[in-house]
Legacy VTK file of the C-alpha trace (Angstrom):
# vtk DataFile Version 3.0
C-alpha trace
ASCII
DATASET POLYDATA
POINTS 191 float
-13.128 -35.408 15.499
-15.845 -36.216 18.210
-16.298 -39.034 20.901
-18.869 -40.378 18.671
-17.116 -39.949 15.563
-14.332 -41.893 17.091
-16.379 -44.855 18.073
-18.310 -45.179 14.916
-14.736 -45.227 12.525
-13.072 -47.523 15.150
-16.507 -49.605 15.292
-16.660 -50.114 11.318
-12.844 -50.402 11.816
-12.699 -53.242 14.110
-15.326 -55.652 12.282
-13.524 -55.033 9.301
-10.519 -55.842 10.824
-12.131 -59.264 12.277
-14.038 -60.434 9.153
-11.056 -61.045 7.443
-8.133 -61.490 10.380
-9.692 -63.469 12.943
-10.087 -66.694 11.432
-6.922 -66.304 9.335
-4.826 -65.819 12.312
-6.462 -68.127 14.875
-7.549 -65.015 16.958
-9.521 -65.920 20.141
-11.073 -64.248 23.030
-9.447 -64.661 26.575
-6.535 -66.023 24.687
-4.217 -64.654 27.423
-6.302 -65.938 30.266
-3.716 -68.454 31.720
-0.436 -67.041 30.324
-1.572 -63.361 31.614
-4.631 -62.907 33.375
-3.844 -59.354 33.928
-3.006 -58.172 30.537
-6.144 -56.538 29.606
-6.035 -54.660 32.927
-2.692 -53.623 32.372
-3.324 -52.291 29.462
-6.502 -50.381 30.099
-4.906 -48.995 33.097
-2.190 -47.521 31.198
-4.299 -46.238 28.317
-6.760 -44.338 30.990
-3.389 -43.458 32.912
-2.517 -41.293 29.679
-6.089 -40.380 28.333
-6.787 -38.686 32.004
-3.428 -36.616 31.488
-4.188 -35.738 27.659
-7.738 -36.710 25.983
-6.493 -36.489 22.383
-4.153 -39.540 22.745
-7.643 -42.145 21.852
-7.439 -40.649 18.366
-3.852 -40.719 18.264
-4.343 -44.542 19.397
-6.907 -45.219 16.713
-5.357 -43.472 14.184
-1.981 -45.463 15.079
-4.039 -48.894 14.747
-5.384 -48.249 12.042
-1.796 -47.460 9.906
-0.647 -50.626 11.561
-3.561 -52.938 10.008
-3.725 -51.329 6.918
-0.289 -51.446 5.409
0.505 -55.647 6.211
-2.801 -55.857 8.652
-2.808 -55.871 12.646
0.799 -56.881 13.554
2.618 -53.993 15.147
4.880 -53.478 12.328
4.289 -49.355 12.342
5.859 -49.556 15.581
9.084 -50.707 14.591
11.656 -48.186 14.577
14.854 -47.695 11.964
15.968 -45.253 9.097
13.890 -47.598 6.256
11.054 -48.374 9.053
7.463 -47.723 9.008
7.666 -45.281 11.185
9.675 -43.336 9.132
7.613 -42.749 6.339
6.115 -39.778 5.300
2.681 -41.067 6.051
3.357 -42.239 9.354
4.173 -38.581 10.286
2.660 -37.046 13.582
1.362 -40.730 14.460
0.947 -40.392 17.990
0.684 -43.178 21.057
3.993 -44.651 21.109
4.788 -44.251 24.812
1.966 -45.533 25.466
2.279 -48.948 24.137
5.857 -48.888 25.086
4.674 -47.937 28.890
2.045 -50.972 28.531
4.451 -53.285 26.895
7.276 -52.512 30.006
5.016 -53.213 32.524
3.312 -56.778 30.736
6.870 -57.878 30.633
7.623 -57.027 34.714
4.331 -59.237 34.975
4.383 -62.213 32.432
8.116 -61.659 30.437
7.540 -62.531 26.463
3.569 -63.632 26.619
2.046 -60.693 24.992
2.486 -59.243 21.362
2.874 -55.497 20.995
0.132 -56.173 17.997
-2.431 -57.096 20.647
-1.682 -54.622 23.033
-2.079 -51.931 20.341
-5.404 -53.509 19.358
-6.491 -53.475 22.873
-5.056 -49.339 23.452
-7.554 -48.779 20.825
-10.335 -50.367 21.614
-9.818 -48.494 25.120
-9.322 -45.236 24.070
-12.778 -45.643 22.253
-14.389 -46.744 25.050
-12.591 -44.148 27.560
-14.384 -41.441 25.130
-17.942 -42.916 25.443
-18.015 -44.485 22.821
-18.482 -48.657 22.934
-16.575 -51.339 24.054
-16.258 -55.112 23.352
-14.160 -57.927 23.454
-11.134 -57.963 21.401
-10.042 -61.445 20.022
-6.404 -61.817 20.519
-3.547 -64.232 20.020
-1.428 -61.703 17.160
2.041 -62.124 16.417
3.921 -59.178 16.542
5.544 -58.614 12.360
9.534 -58.641 11.825
9.459 -56.644 9.289
8.901 -53.273 8.581
9.514 -51.222 5.438
8.917 -47.114 5.053
7.919 -48.290 0.774
5.446 -50.237 2.045
3.092 -47.253 4.544
2.822 -45.759 1.009
-0.328 -48.122 0.561
-2.096 -46.180 3.003
-4.699 -43.518 1.926
-3.773 -39.694 2.347
-6.658 -37.345 2.379
-3.913 -35.074 -0.328
-4.430 -38.415 -2.424
-6.795 -38.350 -5.219
-10.148 -39.608 -4.715
-9.763 -42.310 -8.128
-6.316 -43.453 -5.837
-7.649 -43.985 -2.465
-10.698 -45.706 -3.858
-8.075 -48.134 -5.156
-6.032 -48.403 -1.708
-9.319 -48.884 0.149
-10.088 -51.829 -2.802
-6.546 -53.448 -2.402
-7.894 -53.772 1.046
-11.015 -55.299 0.068
-12.666 -52.362 1.460
-15.334 -50.430 -0.081
-16.292 -47.074 -0.816
-18.447 -46.421 2.341
-15.569 -47.836 4.363
-13.062 -44.940 2.490
-15.858 -42.675 3.401
-16.005 -43.181 6.695
-12.574 -44.188 7.577
-10.979 -41.160 5.399
-13.339 -38.794 5.362
-12.986 -38.277 8.700
-9.564 -37.089 8.217
-10.002 -34.228 5.450
-8.950 -31.123 6.074
LINES 1 192
191 0 1 2 3 4 5 6 7 8 9 10 11 12 13 14 15 16 17 18 19 20 21 22 23 24 25 26 27 28 29 30 31 32 33 34 35 36 37 38 39 40 41 42 43 44 45 46 47 48 49 50 51 52 53 54 55 56 57 58 59 60 61 62 63 64 65 66 67 68 69 70 71 72 73 74 75 76 77 78 79 80 81 82 83 84 85 86 87 88 89 90 91 92 93 94 95 96 97 98 99 100 101 102 103 104 105 106 107 108 109 110 111 112 113 114 115 116 117 118 119 120 121 122 123 124 125 126 127 128 129 130 131 132 133 134 135 136 137 138 139 140 141 142 143 144 145 146 147 148 149 150 151 152 153 154 155 156 157 158 159 160 161 162 163 164 165 166 167 168 169 170 171 172 173 174 175 176 177 178 179 180 181 182 183 184 185 186 187 188 189 190
Protein backbone atom coordinates (compact mmCIF):
# COMPACT_ATOMS: atom_id res chain seq x y z
CA UNK A 1 0.00 0.00 0.00
CA UNK A 2 1.47 3.38 -1.00
CA UNK A 3 1.72 6.27 1.43
CA UNK A 4 -1.01 8.16 -0.41
CA UNK A 5 -3.32 5.14 -0.22
CA UNK A 6 -2.62 4.77 3.49
CA UNK A 7 -3.40 8.43 4.02
CA UNK A 8 -6.63 8.26 2.01
CA UNK A 9 -7.86 5.14 3.77
CA UNK A 10 -7.03 6.45 7.20
CA UNK A 11 -8.50 9.88 6.51
CA UNK A 12 -11.84 8.34 5.49
CA UNK A 13 -11.69 5.93 8.42
CA UNK A 14 -10.92 8.77 10.83
CA UNK A 15 -13.75 10.95 9.51
CA UNK A 16 -16.22 8.09 9.83
CA UNK A 17 -15.12 7.29 13.36
CA UNK A 18 -15.08 10.91 14.47
CA UNK A 19 -18.58 11.55 13.25
CA UNK A 20 -20.01 8.59 15.13
CA UNK A 21 -17.84 8.45 18.24
CA UNK A 22 -16.72 11.94 19.22
CA UNK A 23 -20.13 13.03 20.39
CA UNK A 24 -21.07 9.73 22.02
CA UNK A 25 -17.88 9.54 24.13
CA UNK A 26 -17.39 13.25 24.80
CA UNK A 27 -13.97 13.26 23.15
CA UNK A 28 -12.09 16.53 22.98
CA UNK A 29 -8.90 18.03 21.66
CA UNK A 30 -6.33 18.75 24.34
CA UNK A 31 -7.83 16.19 26.72
CA UNK A 32 -4.45 15.49 28.37
CA UNK A 33 -3.12 19.07 28.29
CA UNK A 34 -3.13 19.40 32.07
CA UNK A 35 -3.02 15.76 33.24
CA UNK A 36 -0.25 14.53 30.90
CA UNK A 37 0.93 17.38 28.67
CA UNK A 38 3.63 15.32 26.92
CA UNK A 39 1.30 12.43 25.99
CA UNK A 40 1.09 13.16 22.26
CA UNK A 41 4.84 13.83 22.01
CA UNK A 42 5.64 10.55 23.77
CA UNK A 43 3.40 8.56 21.44
CA UNK A 44 4.80 10.38 18.39
CA UNK A 45 8.43 9.77 19.34
CA UNK A 46 7.71 6.10 20.02
CA UNK A 47 6.00 5.60 16.66
CA UNK A 48 8.80 7.49 14.93
CA UNK A 49 11.45 5.27 16.56
CA UNK A 50 9.75 2.11 15.28
CA UNK A 51 8.98 3.66 11.87
CA UNK A 52 12.62 4.68 11.40
CA UNK A 53 13.64 1.08 12.08
CA UNK A 54 10.92 -0.47 9.86
CA UNK A 55 8.61 1.73 7.76
CA UNK A 56 6.16 -1.15 7.28
CA UNK A 57 5.00 -0.59 10.86
CA UNK A 58 2.88 2.33 9.57
CA UNK A 59 0.25 0.24 7.75
CA UNK A 60 0.43 -2.25 10.64
CA UNK A 61 -0.60 0.42 13.14
CA UNK A 62 -3.33 1.67 10.83
CA UNK A 63 -4.74 -1.85 10.43
CA UNK A 64 -4.50 -2.47 14.18
CA UNK A 65 -6.57 0.66 14.83
CA UNK A 66 -9.10 -0.31 12.15
CA UNK A 67 -9.53 -3.79 13.63
CA UNK A 68 -9.98 -2.33 17.10
CA UNK A 69 -12.56 0.27 16.08
CA UNK A 70 -14.61 -1.95 13.78
CA UNK A 71 -15.46 -4.53 16.46
CA UNK A 72 -16.59 -2.68 19.60
CA UNK A 73 -15.62 0.88 18.86
CA UNK A 74 -12.21 2.39 19.54
CA UNK A 75 -11.69 0.90 23.00
CA UNK A 76 -8.34 -0.91 22.66
CA UNK A 77 -10.07 -4.26 23.22
CA UNK A 78 -7.92 -5.74 20.42
CA UNK A 79 -4.88 -5.22 22.66
CA UNK A 80 -6.20 -7.54 25.37
CA UNK A 81 -4.54 -10.96 25.26
CA UNK A 82 -6.04 -14.26 26.18
CA UNK A 83 -7.19 -17.54 24.71
CA UNK A 84 -10.60 -16.20 23.70
CA UNK A 85 -9.79 -12.50 23.18
CA UNK A 86 -10.20 -10.52 19.95
CA UNK A 87 -6.45 -10.64 19.54
CA UNK A 88 -6.56 -14.45 19.32
CA UNK A 89 -9.31 -14.51 16.67
CA UNK A 90 -8.31 -15.78 13.21
CA UNK A 91 -9.47 -12.46 11.73
CA UNK A 92 -6.72 -10.74 13.70
CA UNK A 93 -3.84 -13.05 12.82
CA UNK A 94 -1.11 -10.99 11.27
CA UNK A 95 -1.93 -7.78 13.15
CA UNK A 96 1.22 -5.81 13.87
CA UNK A 97 2.25 -2.95 16.07
CA UNK A 98 1.40 -4.26 19.52
CA UNK A 99 4.98 -3.62 20.65
CA UNK A 100 4.71 0.05 19.63
CA UNK A 101 1.59 0.55 21.73
CA UNK A 102 3.13 -1.36 24.65
CA UNK A 103 6.29 0.76 24.49
CA UNK A 104 4.35 4.04 24.37
CA UNK A 105 2.11 2.89 27.24
CA UNK A 106 5.13 1.96 29.35
CA UNK A 107 6.69 5.40 28.80
CA UNK A 108 3.41 7.15 29.57
CA UNK A 109 2.93 5.12 32.74
CA UNK A 110 6.34 6.23 34.00
CA UNK A 111 5.53 9.87 33.19
CA UNK A 112 1.88 10.10 34.22
CA UNK A 113 0.64 6.81 35.69
CA UNK A 114 -2.94 5.75 35.11
CA UNK A 115 -3.84 8.76 32.95
CA UNK A 116 -3.60 7.96 29.22
CA UNK A 117 -5.81 5.19 27.85
CA UNK A 118 -4.50 2.55 25.48
CA UNK A 119 -7.39 3.44 23.16
CA UNK A 120 -6.07 6.99 22.84
CA UNK A 121 -2.51 5.73 22.37
CA UNK A 122 -3.71 3.52 19.52
CA UNK A 123 -5.61 6.40 17.86
CA UNK A 124 -2.58 8.69 18.15
CA UNK A 125 -0.19 6.01 16.88
CA UNK A 126 -2.34 5.39 13.81
CA UNK A 127 -2.49 9.13 13.10
CA UNK A 128 1.26 9.53 13.59
CA UNK A 129 2.06 6.55 11.37
CA UNK A 130 0.05 8.09 8.53
CA UNK A 131 1.80 11.43 9.03
CA UNK A 132 5.24 9.76 8.96
CA UNK A 133 4.45 8.20 5.56
CA UNK A 134 3.83 11.68 4.15
CA UNK A 135 0.09 11.57 4.61
CA UNK A 136 -1.99 14.18 6.38
CA UNK A 137 -1.93 14.92 10.08
CA UNK A 138 -4.80 16.17 12.18
CA UNK A 139 -5.76 16.84 15.75
CA UNK A 140 -7.13 13.68 17.35
CA UNK A 141 -9.96 14.20 19.84
CA UNK A 142 -9.00 12.24 22.97
CA UNK A 143 -10.62 10.86 26.10
CA UNK A 144 -11.46 7.32 25.00
CA UNK A 145 -11.86 4.75 27.71
CA UNK A 146 -10.28 1.33 27.45
CA UNK A 147 -12.61 -1.60 27.03
CA UNK A 148 -12.47 -4.38 29.58
CA UNK A 149 -14.17 -7.05 27.45
CA UNK A 150 -12.50 -8.69 24.46
CA UNK A 151 -14.07 -11.66 22.74
CA UNK A 152 -12.75 -13.59 19.76
CA UNK A 153 -16.35 -14.21 18.72
CA UNK A 154 -16.88 -10.44 18.30
CA UNK A 155 -14.07 -10.34 15.73
CA UNK A 156 -16.36 -12.17 13.30
CA UNK A 157 -17.81 -8.72 12.61
CA UNK A 158 -14.57 -7.77 10.82
CA UNK A 159 -14.71 -7.77 7.03
CA UNK A 160 -12.40 -10.15 5.23
CA UNK A 161 -11.31 -10.17 1.59
CA UNK A 162 -12.31 -13.86 1.68
CA UNK A 163 -15.93 -12.94 2.51
CA UNK A 164 -18.37 -12.81 -0.39
CA UNK A 165 -19.23 -9.25 -1.36
CA UNK A 166 -22.75 -9.65 0.05
CA UNK A 167 -21.31 -10.54 3.47
CA UNK A 168 -18.84 -7.66 3.36
CA UNK A 169 -21.62 -5.24 2.42
CA UNK A 170 -23.71 -6.44 5.35
CA UNK A 171 -20.82 -6.13 7.80
CA UNK A 172 -20.24 -2.54 6.69
CA UNK A 173 -23.95 -1.74 6.75
CA UNK A 174 -24.11 -3.09 10.31
CA UNK A 175 -21.56 -0.39 11.22
CA UNK A 176 -23.49 2.34 9.38
CA UNK A 177 -20.96 2.35 6.54
CA UNK A 178 -21.62 2.44 2.80
CA UNK A 179 -20.42 0.44 -0.20
CA UNK A 180 -18.02 3.30 -0.96
CA UNK A 181 -16.54 2.91 2.52
CA UNK A 182 -16.17 -0.83 1.92
CA UNK A 183 -14.28 -0.34 -1.33
CA UNK A 184 -12.04 2.28 0.26
CA UNK A 185 -11.26 0.39 3.46
CA UNK A 186 -11.23 -3.24 2.31
CA UNK A 187 -10.48 -2.85 -1.39
CA UNK A 188 -6.88 -1.93 -0.63
CA UNK A 189 -6.43 -5.30 1.09
CA UNK A 190 -7.63 -7.47 -1.76
CA UNK A 191 -5.07 -9.94 -3.12
